[in-house]
PyMOL CGO cylinders between C-alpha atoms (Angstrom):
from pymol import cmd
from pymol.cgo import CYLINDER

trace = [
    CYLINDER, -24.86, -129.93, 70.28, -24.48, -133.49, 69.09, 0.3, 1, 1, 1, 1, 1, 1,
    CYLINDER, -24.48, -133.49, 69.09, -26.93, -136.19, 70.08, 0.3, 1, 1, 1, 1, 1, 1,
    CYLINDER, -26.93, -136.19, 70.08, -25.67, -139.11, 72.06, 0.3, 1, 1, 1, 1, 1, 1,
    CYLINDER, -25.67, -139.11, 72.06, -25.80, -142.44, 70.21, 0.3, 1, 1, 1, 1, 1, 1,
    CYLINDER, -25.80, -142.44, 70.21, -28.67, -143.56, 72.47, 0.3, 1, 1, 1, 1, 1, 1,
    CYLINDER, -28.67, -143.56, 72.47, -30.73, -140.42, 71.71, 0.3, 1, 1, 1, 1, 1, 1,
    CYLINDER, -30.73, -140.42, 71.71, -29.97, -140.77, 68.01, 0.3, 1, 1, 1, 1, 1, 1,
    CYLINDER, -29.97, -140.77, 68.01, -31.12, -144.39, 68.08, 0.3, 1, 1, 1, 1, 1, 1,
    CYLINDER, -31.12, -144.39, 68.08, -34.35, -143.49, 69.90, 0.3, 1, 1, 1, 1, 1, 1,
    CYLINDER, -34.35, -143.49, 69.90, -35.05, -140.70, 67.41, 0.3, 1, 1, 1, 1, 1, 1,
    CYLINDER, -35.05, -140.70, 67.41, -34.34, -143.05, 64.47, 0.3, 1, 1, 1, 1, 1, 1,
    CYLINDER, -34.34, -143.05, 64.47, -36.57, -145.71, 66.04, 0.3, 1, 1, 1, 1, 1, 1,
    CYLINDER, -36.57, -145.71, 66.04, -39.47, -143.28, 66.56, 0.3, 1, 1, 1, 1, 1, 1,
    CYLINDER, -39.47, -143.28, 66.56, -39.24, -141.97, 63.00, 0.3, 1, 1, 1, 1, 1, 1,
    CYLINDER, -39.24, -141.97, 63.00, -39.35, -145.54, 61.69, 0.3, 1, 1, 1, 1, 1, 1,
    CYLINDER, -39.35, -145.54, 61.69, -42.45, -146.31, 63.76, 0.3, 1, 1, 1, 1, 1, 1,
    CYLINDER, -42.45, -146.31, 63.76, -44.26, -143.24, 62.42, 0.3, 1, 1, 1, 1, 1, 1,
    CYLINDER, -44.26, -143.24, 62.42, -43.26, -144.05, 58.85, 0.3, 1, 1, 1, 1, 1, 1,
    CYLINDER, -43.26, -144.05, 58.85, -44.23, -147.72, 59.29, 0.3, 1, 1, 1, 1, 1, 1,
    CYLINDER, -44.23, -147.72, 59.29, -47.67, -146.67, 60.52, 0.3, 1, 1, 1, 1, 1, 1,
    CYLINDER, -47.67, -146.67, 60.52, -48.21, -144.57, 57.39, 0.3, 1, 1, 1, 1, 1, 1,
    CYLINDER, -48.21, -144.57, 57.39, -47.05, -147.41, 55.17, 0.3, 1, 1, 1, 1, 1, 1,
    CYLINDER, -47.05, -147.41, 55.17, -49.31, -149.94, 56.92, 0.3, 1, 1, 1, 1, 1, 1,
    CYLINDER, -49.31, -149.94, 56.92, -52.24, -147.56, 56.61, 0.3, 1, 1, 1, 1, 1, 1,
    CYLINDER, -52.24, -147.56, 56.61, -51.62, -147.19, 52.87, 0.3, 1, 1, 1, 1, 1, 1,
    CYLINDER, -51.62, -147.19, 52.87, -51.33, -150.97, 52.47, 0.3, 1, 1, 1, 1, 1, 1,
    CYLINDER, -51.33, -150.97, 52.47, -54.58, -151.48, 54.38, 0.3, 1, 1, 1, 1, 1, 1,
    CYLINDER, -54.58, -151.48, 54.38, -56.40, -148.90, 52.25, 0.3, 1, 1, 1, 1, 1, 1,
    CYLINDER, -56.40, -148.90, 52.25, -55.02, -150.43, 49.05, 0.3, 1, 1, 1, 1, 1, 1,
    CYLINDER, -55.02, -150.43, 49.05, -56.16, -153.88, 50.16, 0.3, 1, 1, 1, 1, 1, 1,
    CYLINDER, -56.16, -153.88, 50.16, -59.68, -152.60, 50.91, 0.3, 1, 1, 1, 1, 1, 1,
    CYLINDER, -59.68, -152.60, 50.91, -59.82, -150.87, 47.52, 0.3, 1, 1, 1, 1, 1, 1,
    CYLINDER, -59.82, -150.87, 47.52, -58.72, -154.07, 45.73, 0.3, 1, 1, 1, 1, 1, 1,
    CYLINDER, -58.72, -154.07, 45.73, -61.29, -156.15, 47.64, 0.3, 1, 1, 1, 1, 1, 1,
    CYLINDER, -61.29, -156.15, 47.64, -64.06, -153.68, 46.76, 0.3, 1, 1, 1, 1, 1, 1,
    CYLINDER, -64.06, -153.68, 46.76, -63.01, -153.73, 43.10, 0.3, 1, 1, 1, 1, 1, 1,
    CYLINDER, -63.01, -153.73, 43.10, -62.95, -157.54, 43.07, 0.3, 1, 1, 1, 1, 1, 1,
    CYLINDER, -62.95, -157.54, 43.07, -66.40, -157.74, 44.67, 0.3, 1, 1, 1, 1, 1, 1,
    CYLINDER, -66.40, -157.74, 44.67, -67.75, -155.25, 42.15, 0.3, 1, 1, 1, 1, 1, 1,
    CYLINDER, -67.75, -155.25, 42.15, -66.29, -157.27, 39.26, 0.3, 1, 1, 1, 1, 1, 1,
    CYLINDER, -66.29, -157.27, 39.26, -67.89, -160.48, 40.59, 0.3, 1, 1, 1, 1, 1, 1,
    CYLINDER, -67.89, -160.48, 40.59, -71.19, -158.69, 40.98, 0.3, 1, 1, 1, 1, 1, 1,
    CYLINDER, -71.19, -158.69, 40.98, -71.05, -157.25, 37.45, 0.3, 1, 1, 1, 1, 1, 1,
    CYLINDER, -71.05, -157.25, 37.45, -70.12, -160.68, 36.07, 0.3, 1, 1, 1, 1, 1, 1,
    CYLINDER, -70.12, -160.68, 36.07, -73.14, -162.18, 37.81, 0.3, 1, 1, 1, 1, 1, 1,
    CYLINDER, -73.14, -162.18, 37.81, -75.36, -159.45, 36.36, 0.3, 1, 1, 1, 1, 1, 1,
    CYLINDER, -75.36, -159.45, 36.36, -73.93, -159.97, 32.86, 0.3, 1, 1, 1, 1, 1, 1,
    CYLINDER, -73.93, -159.97, 32.86, -74.55, -163.72, 33.06, 0.3, 1, 1, 1, 1, 1, 1,
    CYLINDER, -74.55, -163.72, 33.06, -78.22, -162.99, 33.67, 0.3, 1, 1, 1, 1, 1, 1,
    CYLINDER, -78.22, -162.99, 33.67, -78.13, -165.11, 36.82, 0.3, 1, 1, 1, 1, 1, 1,
    CYLINDER, -78.13, -165.11, 36.82, -80.07, -162.39, 38.66, 0.3, 1, 1, 1, 1, 1, 1,
    CYLINDER, -80.07, -162.39, 38.66, -77.89, -162.39, 41.78, 0.3, 1, 1, 1, 1, 1, 1,
    CYLINDER, -77.89, -162.39, 41.78, -80.10, -159.90, 43.60, 0.3, 1, 1, 1, 1, 1, 1,
    CYLINDER, -80.10, -159.90, 43.60, -83.19, -162.13, 43.43, 0.3, 1, 1, 1, 1, 1, 1,
    CYLINDER, -83.19, -162.13, 43.43, -81.85, -164.14, 46.38, 0.3, 1, 1, 1, 1, 1, 1,
    CYLINDER, -81.85, -164.14, 46.38, -80.84, -161.06, 48.42, 0.3, 1, 1, 1, 1, 1, 1,
    CYLINDER, -80.84, -161.06, 48.42, -83.27, -159.35, 50.74, 0.3, 1, 1, 1, 1, 1, 1,
    CYLINDER, -83.27, -159.35, 50.74, -82.76, -156.32, 52.93, 0.3, 1, 1, 1, 1, 1, 1,
    CYLINDER, -82.76, -156.32, 52.93, -84.30, -156.11, 56.35, 0.3, 1, 1, 1, 1, 1, 1,
    CYLINDER, -84.30, -156.11, 56.35, -84.29, -154.19, 59.57, 0.3, 1, 1, 1, 1, 1, 1,
    CYLINDER, -84.29, -154.19, 59.57, -84.63, -155.32, 63.15, 0.3, 1, 1, 1, 1, 1, 1,
    CYLINDER, -84.63, -155.32, 63.15, -85.31, -153.18, 66.22, 0.3, 1, 1, 1, 1, 1, 1,
    CYLINDER, -85.31, -153.18, 66.22, -82.51, -153.65, 68.74, 0.3, 1, 1, 1, 1, 1, 1,
    CYLINDER, -82.51, -153.65, 68.74, -82.43, -152.44, 72.35, 0.3, 1, 1, 1, 1, 1, 1,
    CYLINDER, -82.43, -152.44, 72.35, -80.37, -149.29, 72.63, 0.3, 1, 1, 1, 1, 1, 1,
    CYLINDER, -80.37, -149.29, 72.63, -79.08, -150.46, 76.01, 0.3, 1, 1, 1, 1, 1, 1,
    CYLINDER, -79.08, -150.46, 76.01, -78.87, -154.23, 76.50, 0.3, 1, 1, 1, 1, 1, 1,
    CYLINDER, -78.87, -154.23, 76.50, -77.88, -153.81, 80.16, 0.3, 1, 1, 1, 1, 1, 1,
    CYLINDER, -77.88, -153.81, 80.16, -80.78, -151.68, 81.39, 0.3, 1, 1, 1, 1, 1, 1,
    CYLINDER, -80.78, -151.68, 81.39, -84.23, -153.29, 81.15, 0.3, 1, 1, 1, 1, 1, 1,
    CYLINDER, -84.23, -153.29, 81.15, -85.82, -150.02, 82.26, 0.3, 1, 1, 1, 1, 1, 1,
    CYLINDER, -85.82, -150.02, 82.26, -84.60, -148.33, 79.08, 0.3, 1, 1, 1, 1, 1, 1,
    CYLINDER, -84.60, -148.33, 79.08, -86.99, -149.37, 76.30, 0.3, 1, 1, 1, 1, 1, 1,
    CYLINDER, -86.99, -149.37, 76.30, -85.39, -147.22, 73.58, 0.3, 1, 1, 1, 1, 1, 1,
    CYLINDER, -85.39, -147.22, 73.58, -84.43, -149.05, 70.40, 0.3, 1, 1, 1, 1, 1, 1,
    CYLINDER, -84.43, -149.05, 70.40, -82.50, -148.41, 67.21, 0.3, 1, 1, 1, 1, 1, 1,
    CYLINDER, -82.50, -148.41, 67.21, -83.06, -149.96, 63.79, 0.3, 1, 1, 1, 1, 1, 1,
    CYLINDER, -83.06, -149.96, 63.79, -80.27, -152.24, 62.61, 0.3, 1, 1, 1, 1, 1, 1,
    CYLINDER, -80.27, -152.24, 62.61, -80.04, -153.04, 58.90, 0.3, 1, 1, 1, 1, 1, 1,
    CYLINDER, -80.04, -153.04, 58.90, -79.13, -156.46, 57.52, 0.3, 1, 1, 1, 1, 1, 1,
    CYLINDER, -79.13, -156.46, 57.52, -78.98, -158.36, 54.22, 0.3, 1, 1, 1, 1, 1, 1,
    CYLINDER, -78.98, -158.36, 54.22, -79.77, -162.04, 53.63, 0.3, 1, 1, 1, 1, 1, 1,
    CYLINDER, -79.77, -162.04, 53.63, -78.60, -164.21, 50.71, 0.3, 1, 1, 1, 1, 1, 1,
    CYLINDER, -78.60, -164.21, 50.71, -80.50, -167.50, 50.40, 0.3, 1, 1, 1, 1, 1, 1,
    CYLINDER, -80.50, -167.50, 50.40, -78.99, -168.56, 47.05, 0.3, 1, 1, 1, 1, 1, 1,
    CYLINDER, -78.99, -168.56, 47.05, -76.79, -171.32, 48.47, 0.3, 1, 1, 1, 1, 1, 1,
    CYLINDER, -76.79, -171.32, 48.47, -78.81, -172.35, 51.51, 0.3, 1, 1, 1, 1, 1, 1,
    CYLINDER, -78.81, -172.35, 51.51, -79.72, -176.01, 51.90, 0.3, 1, 1, 1, 1, 1, 1,
    CYLINDER, -79.72, -176.01, 51.90, -83.04, -175.62, 53.68, 0.3, 1, 1, 1, 1, 1, 1,
    CYLINDER, -83.04, -175.62, 53.68, -83.95, -176.13, 56.46, 0.3, 1, 1, 1, 1, 1, 1,
    CYLINDER, -83.95, -176.13, 56.46, -80.88, -177.56, 58.16, 0.3, 1, 1, 1, 1, 1, 1,
    CYLINDER, -80.88, -177.56, 58.16, -78.03, -175.83, 56.32, 0.3, 1, 1, 1, 1, 1, 1,
    CYLINDER, -78.03, -175.83, 56.32, -75.64, -173.71, 58.37, 0.3, 1, 1, 1, 1, 1, 1,
    CYLINDER, -75.64, -173.71, 58.37, -76.01, -169.96, 58.82, 0.3, 1, 1, 1, 1, 1, 1,
    CYLINDER, -76.01, -169.96, 58.82, -72.98, -167.72, 58.25, 0.3, 1, 1, 1, 1, 1, 1,
    CYLINDER, -72.98, -167.72, 58.25, -73.01, -164.25, 59.81, 0.3, 1, 1, 1, 1, 1, 1,
    CYLINDER, -73.01, -164.25, 59.81, -70.94, -161.50, 58.19, 0.3, 1, 1, 1, 1, 1, 1,
    CYLINDER, -70.94, -161.50, 58.19, -70.54, -158.66, 60.68, 0.3, 1, 1, 1, 1, 1, 1,
    CYLINDER, -70.54, -158.66, 60.68, -69.99, -155.35, 58.94, 0.3, 1, 1, 1, 1, 1, 1,
    CYLINDER, -69.99, -155.35, 58.94, -66.88, -153.54, 60.00, 0.3, 1, 1, 1, 1, 1, 1,
    CYLINDER, -66.88, -153.54, 60.00, -66.44, -149.83, 60.47, 0.3, 1, 1, 1, 1, 1, 1,
    CYLINDER, -66.44, -149.83, 60.47, -68.64, -148.76, 57.59, 0.3, 1, 1, 1, 1, 1, 1,
    CYLINDER, -68.64, -148.76, 57.59, -72.06, -149.30, 56.06, 0.3, 1, 1, 1, 1, 1, 1,
    CYLINDER, -72.06, -149.30, 56.06, -73.03, -152.62, 54.48, 0.3, 1, 1, 1, 1, 1, 1,
    CYLINDER, -73.03, -152.62, 54.48, -74.30, -153.07, 50.94, 0.3, 1, 1, 1, 1, 1, 1,
    CYLINDER, -74.30, -153.07, 50.94, -76.15, -155.85, 49.13, 0.3, 1, 1, 1, 1, 1, 1,
    CYLINDER, -76.15, -155.85, 49.13, -72.96, -156.94, 47.39, 0.3, 1, 1, 1, 1, 1, 1,
    CYLINDER, -72.96, -156.94, 47.39, -71.53, -157.79, 50.82, 0.3, 1, 1, 1, 1, 1, 1,
    CYLINDER, -71.53, -157.79, 50.82, -73.54, -161.03, 50.57, 0.3, 1, 1, 1, 1, 1, 1,
    CYLINDER, -73.54, -161.03, 50.57, -72.72, -161.59, 46.89, 0.3, 1, 1, 1, 1, 1, 1,
    CYLINDER, -72.72, -161.59, 46.89, -68.92, -161.63, 46.75, 0.3, 1, 1, 1, 1, 1, 1,
    CYLINDER, -68.92, -161.63, 46.75, -65.96, -162.41, 48.95, 0.3, 1, 1, 1, 1, 1, 1,
    CYLINDER, -65.96, -162.41, 48.95, -64.40, -165.27, 50.86, 0.3, 1, 1, 1, 1, 1, 1,
    CYLINDER, -64.40, -165.27, 50.86, -67.42, -165.63, 53.15, 0.3, 1, 1, 1, 1, 1, 1,
    CYLINDER, -67.42, -165.63, 53.15, -69.66, -166.03, 50.08, 0.3, 1, 1, 1, 1, 1, 1,
    CYLINDER, -69.66, -166.03, 50.08, -67.32, -168.69, 48.67, 0.3, 1, 1, 1, 1, 1, 1,
    CYLINDER, -67.32, -168.69, 48.67, -67.56, -170.52, 52.02, 0.3, 1, 1, 1, 1, 1, 1,
    CYLINDER, -67.56, -170.52, 52.02, -71.37, -170.22, 52.00, 0.3, 1, 1, 1, 1, 1, 1,
    CYLINDER, -71.37, -170.22, 52.00, -71.44, -171.82, 48.52, 0.3, 1, 1, 1, 1, 1, 1,
    CYLINDER, -71.44, -171.82, 48.52, -69.16, -174.63, 49.64, 0.3, 1, 1, 1, 1, 1, 1,
    CYLINDER, -69.16, -174.63, 49.64, -71.12, -175.39, 52.81, 0.3, 1, 1, 1, 1, 1, 1,
    CYLINDER, -71.12, -175.39, 52.81, -74.57, -174.57, 51.39, 0.3, 1, 1, 1, 1, 1, 1,
    CYLINDER, -74.57, -174.57, 51.39, -75.15, -171.93, 54.03, 0.3, 1, 1, 1, 1, 1, 1,
    CYLINDER, -75.15, -171.93, 54.03, -77.56, -169.08, 54.53, 0.3, 1, 1, 1, 1, 1, 1,
    CYLINDER, -77.56, -169.08, 54.53, -75.56, -165.86, 54.50, 0.3, 1, 1, 1, 1, 1, 1,
    CYLINDER, -75.56, -165.86, 54.50, -76.43, -162.86, 56.68, 0.3, 1, 1, 1, 1, 1, 1,
    CYLINDER, -76.43, -162.86, 56.68, -74.68, -159.48, 56.77, 0.3, 1, 1, 1, 1, 1, 1,
    CYLINDER, -74.68, -159.48, 56.77, -75.36, -157.22, 59.74, 0.3, 1, 1, 1, 1, 1, 1,
    CYLINDER, -75.36, -157.22, 59.74, -74.52, -153.52, 59.74, 0.3, 1, 1, 1, 1, 1, 1,
    CYLINDER, -74.52, -153.52, 59.74, -72.49, -152.11, 62.61, 0.3, 1, 1, 1, 1, 1, 1,
    CYLINDER, -72.49, -152.11, 62.61, -74.56, -150.14, 65.10, 0.3, 1, 1, 1, 1, 1, 1,
    CYLINDER, -74.56, -150.14, 65.10, -72.84, -146.81, 64.45, 0.3, 1, 1, 1, 1, 1, 1,
    CYLINDER, -72.84, -146.81, 64.45, -72.62, -146.82, 60.62, 0.3, 1, 1, 1, 1, 1, 1,
    CYLINDER, -72.62, -146.82, 60.62, -74.81, -146.53, 57.54, 0.3, 1, 1, 1, 1, 1, 1,
    CYLINDER, -74.81, -146.53, 57.54, -78.53, -146.74, 58.27, 0.3, 1, 1, 1, 1, 1, 1,
    CYLINDER, -78.53, -146.74, 58.27, -77.96, -148.30, 61.72, 0.3, 1, 1, 1, 1, 1, 1,
    CYLINDER, -77.96, -148.30, 61.72, -76.92, -145.19, 63.63, 0.3, 1, 1, 1, 1, 1, 1,
    CYLINDER, -76.92, -145.19, 63.63, -78.56, -144.61, 67.00, 0.3, 1, 1, 1, 1, 1, 1,
    CYLINDER, -78.56, -144.61, 67.00, -81.53, -142.25, 66.91, 0.3, 1, 1, 1, 1, 1, 1,
    CYLINDER, -81.53, -142.25, 66.91, -79.76, -140.16, 69.57, 0.3, 1, 1, 1, 1, 1, 1,
    CYLINDER, -79.76, -140.16, 69.57, -76.76, -139.72, 67.31, 0.3, 1, 1, 1, 1, 1, 1,
    CYLINDER, -76.76, -139.72, 67.31, -73.11, -140.21, 68.06, 0.3, 1, 1, 1, 1, 1, 1,
    CYLINDER, -73.11, -140.21, 68.06, -72.69, -137.74, 70.91, 0.3, 1, 1, 1, 1, 1, 1,
    CYLINDER, -72.69, -137.74, 70.91, -70.38, -138.99, 73.65, 0.3, 1, 1, 1, 1, 1, 1,
    CYLINDER, -70.38, -138.99, 73.65, -73.13, -138.95, 76.28, 0.3, 1, 1, 1, 1, 1, 1,
    CYLINDER, -73.13, -138.95, 76.28, -75.21, -141.28, 74.07, 0.3, 1, 1, 1, 1, 1, 1,
    CYLINDER, -75.21, -141.28, 74.07, -72.46, -143.90, 73.67, 0.3, 1, 1, 1, 1, 1, 1,
    CYLINDER, -72.46, -143.90, 73.67, -73.19, -145.48, 77.03, 0.3, 1, 1, 1, 1, 1, 1,
    CYLINDER, -73.19, -145.48, 77.03, -72.44, -149.16, 77.52, 0.3, 1, 1, 1, 1, 1, 1,
    CYLINDER, -72.44, -149.16, 77.52, -74.17, -150.43, 80.62, 0.3, 1, 1, 1, 1, 1, 1,
    CYLINDER, -74.17, -150.43, 80.62, -73.51, -147.72, 83.16, 0.3, 1, 1, 1, 1, 1, 1,
    CYLINDER, -73.51, -147.72, 83.16, -70.03, -146.79, 81.97, 0.3, 1, 1, 1, 1, 1, 1,
    CYLINDER, -70.03, -146.79, 81.97, -69.48, -143.95, 79.54, 0.3, 1, 1, 1, 1, 1, 1,
    CYLINDER, -69.48, -143.95, 79.54, -67.08, -145.02, 76.81, 0.3, 1, 1, 1, 1, 1, 1,
]
cmd.load_cgo(trace, "trace")
């Protein structure tokens, strides 16, 4: 049985969408790999120049409410962050916040990248905050569906 031209077009269109998704995913992964390599090279260059880039970077943790919408729930989780003060014009310089994406943060997240270049230019304090569900900032209750409550709605 032959497909009608309309069915053939729809099938062709769907196959292209699936293939495009795979291609975009590969491009995205390649871009992330190149960015990570570039950041590592910048970091190694800083180390080789004996500029001691890590002396201005501190790691910290802050206790955050597990549920910001329920004051009766006093449970907290520990959220990790890094601070780079190397470029900061104290005390009135701006503060730039780098919010970690879907993955853990590392100290080099405040040492290399476009946001670091902007912090240099504007003499800003640079903060990197780890996402709540990654790295060392995972909820103490884990990632079970029943623990991923936002307000009173289960996500």
